[in-house]
FIVOMI-762917 format. One record per residue (C-alpha): residue in one letter; y, z, x. Coordinates in steps of 0.25 Angstrom, whole numbers, always signed. Each point is the difference from the previous one (the first is absolute). Layout:
REM residues N
+-------+-------+-------+-------+
| titor | north |    up |  east |
+-------+-------+-------+-------+
|     a |     Y |     Z |     X |
...
+-------+-------+-------+-------+
This chain:
REM residues 115
+-------+-------+-------+-------+
| titor | north |    up |  east |
+-------+-------+-------+-------+
|     x |   +18 |  -104 |   +12 |
|     x |    +2 |    -3 |   -16 |
|     x |   -13 |    -4 |    +0 |
|     x |    -5 |    +1 |   -16 |
|     x |   -11 |   +10 |    -1 |
|     x |    -8 |    +1 |   -12 |
|     x |    -7 |   +14 |    -4 |
|     x |   -13 |    -2 |    -6 |
|     x |   -11 |    +8 |    -6 |
|     x |    +2 |   +14 |    -5 |
|     x |   +17 |    +1 |    -3 |
|     x |    +4 |   +11 |    +8 |
|     x |   -11 |    +8 |    +3 |
|     x |    -4 |   -11 |   +13 |
|     x |   +14 |    -3 |    +1 |
|     x |    +5 |    -3 |   +13 |
|     x |   +11 |   +11 |    +2 |
|     x |   +15 |    -9 |    +2 |
|     x |    +8 |    +7 |   +10 |
|     x |   +12 |    +7 |    -3 |
|     x |   +13 |    +4 |    +8 |
|     x |    +9 |    +8 |    +1 |
|     x |   +14 |    -6 |    -2 |
|     x |    +8 |   +12 |    +3 |
|     x |   +14 |    -7 |    +2 |
|     x |    -3 |    -6 |   -13 |
|     x |    -5 |   +12 |    -9 |
|     x |   -13 |    -6 |    -3 |
|     x |   -13 |    -1 |    +3 |
|     x |    -7 |   -16 |    +1 |
|     x |   -10 |    -8 |    +0 |
|     x |    -1 |    -9 |   +13 |
|     x |    +7 |   -12 |    -5 |
|     x |   +11 |    +7 |    -5 |
|     x |    -3 |    -4 |   -14 |
|     x |    -5 |   +12 |    -7 |
|     x |    +6 |   +14 |    +2 |
|     x |    +2 |   +14 |    -6 |
|     x |   +16 |    +4 |    +1 |
|     x |    +4 |   +15 |    +1 |
|     x |   +13 |    +9 |    +1 |
|     x |    +0 |   +11 |    +8 |
|     x |    +6 |   +13 |    -9 |
|     x |    +2 |   +15 |    +5 |
|     x |    +3 |    +0 |   +13 |
|     x |   -13 |   -10 |    +5 |
|     x |    -8 |    +9 |    -8 |
|     x |    -5 |    -9 |   -10 |
|     x |    -1 |   -14 |    -1 |
|     x |    +2 |    -6 |   -15 |
|     x |    -9 |   -14 |    -1 |
|     x |   +11 |    -7 |    -8 |
|     x |    -8 |   -15 |    -1 |
|     x |   -13 |    -5 |    +2 |
|     x |    +1 |   -16 |    +1 |
|     x |   -14 |   -10 |    +2 |
|     x |    +5 |   -15 |    -3 |
|     x |   -10 |    -6 |    -9 |
|     x |    -7 |    -7 |    +9 |
|     x |    -4 |   +13 |    +5 |
|     x |    -4 |    +7 |   -10 |
|     x |   -14 |    +4 |    -6 |
|     x |    -4 |    +3 |   +17 |
|     x |    +4 |   +15 |    -3 |
|     x |   +12 |    +0 |   +11 |
|     x |   +10 |    +8 |    -9 |
|     x |   -13 |   +12 |    +0 |
|     x |    +0 |    -3 |   +16 |
|     x |   +16 |    +2 |    +0 |
|     x |    -2 |   +12 |    -7 |
|     x |    -8 |    +6 |   +11 |
|     x |    +7 |    -5 |   +11 |
|     x |   +11 |    +7 |    -5 |
|     x |    -7 |   +13 |    -6 |
|     x |    -7 |    +1 |   +15 |
|     x |   +13 |    +0 |    +4 |
|     x |    +5 |    +9 |    -6 |
|     x |   -10 |   +11 |    +2 |
|     x |    +0 |    -2 |   +13 |
|     x |   +14 |    +3 |    +1 |
|     x |    +0 |   +11 |   -10 |
|     x |    +8 |    -7 |    -9 |
|     x |    +0 |    +3 |   -16 |
|     x |    -2 |   -15 |    -8 |
|     x |   +11 |    -2 |   -13 |
|     x |    -9 |   -12 |    -6 |
|     x |   +10 |    -8 |    -6 |
|     x |    -5 |   -11 |    -2 |
|     x |    -9 |    -4 |   -12 |
|     x |   -11 |    -6 |    +7 |
|     x |    -1 |   +14 |    +8 |
|     x |    +0 |    +8 |   -12 |
|     x |    -7 |    -5 |   -10 |
|     x |    -9 |    -8 |    +8 |
|     x |    -3 |    +4 |   +14 |
|     x |    +1 |   +14 |    +0 |
|     x |    -8 |    +2 |   -13 |
|     x |   -12 |    -9 |    +6 |
|     x |    +2 |    +8 |   +13 |
|     x |    +2 |   +16 |    -5 |
|     x |    -2 |    +4 |   +14 |
|     x |   +14 |    -4 |    +4 |
|     x |    +6 |    +8 |   -11 |
|     x |    +2 |   +14 |   +10 |
|     x |   +11 |    -9 |    +8 |
|     x |    +9 |    -1 |   -10 |
|     x |   +12 |    +8 |    -2 |
|     x |    +2 |    +8 |   -11 |
|     x |    +3 |    -5 |   -15 |
|     x |   +10 |    +8 |    -4 |
|     x |    +9 |    -1 |   +12 |
|     x |    -2 |   -16 |    -2 |
|     x |   +13 |    -2 |   -10 |
|     x |   +10 |    +9 |    +9 |
|     x |    -1 |   -10 |   +12 |
+-------+-------+-------+-------+
C-alpha cells in the first residue's frame, strides 16, 4: 500500500495527518512505511524518555512528518506520565520553540547533565 500521496493546498494546515505507530521493541515512533521515525532511550528507571534522534528521508521532507513524530512521542510521554529530554536538536531547536505547550513535560534542565 505504498501509493504516492501528494499533499496539496495550504501546507501543514489542511494536510492529512499521517499514521504514526509506536514500535516499543525498537524504542521509536515511526510512519506506516517505517521510513521516518523518532528514536528514544528510556532513562531513570523508565520514568524519562530521552528523544535522541529524528529522521525523515529526503523524499518525505517538507511534509511536517518530523513534527507529527514529535507530537506522537510527546503524547505518549504525557499519557504515561513520563518526562522528556530533548537530546535531538530538531526537538530542542525547532519543534519545542514552535510548540511551547509541550515544555511542561521537559525533564528538569539542571539534572540533565547527570544522566
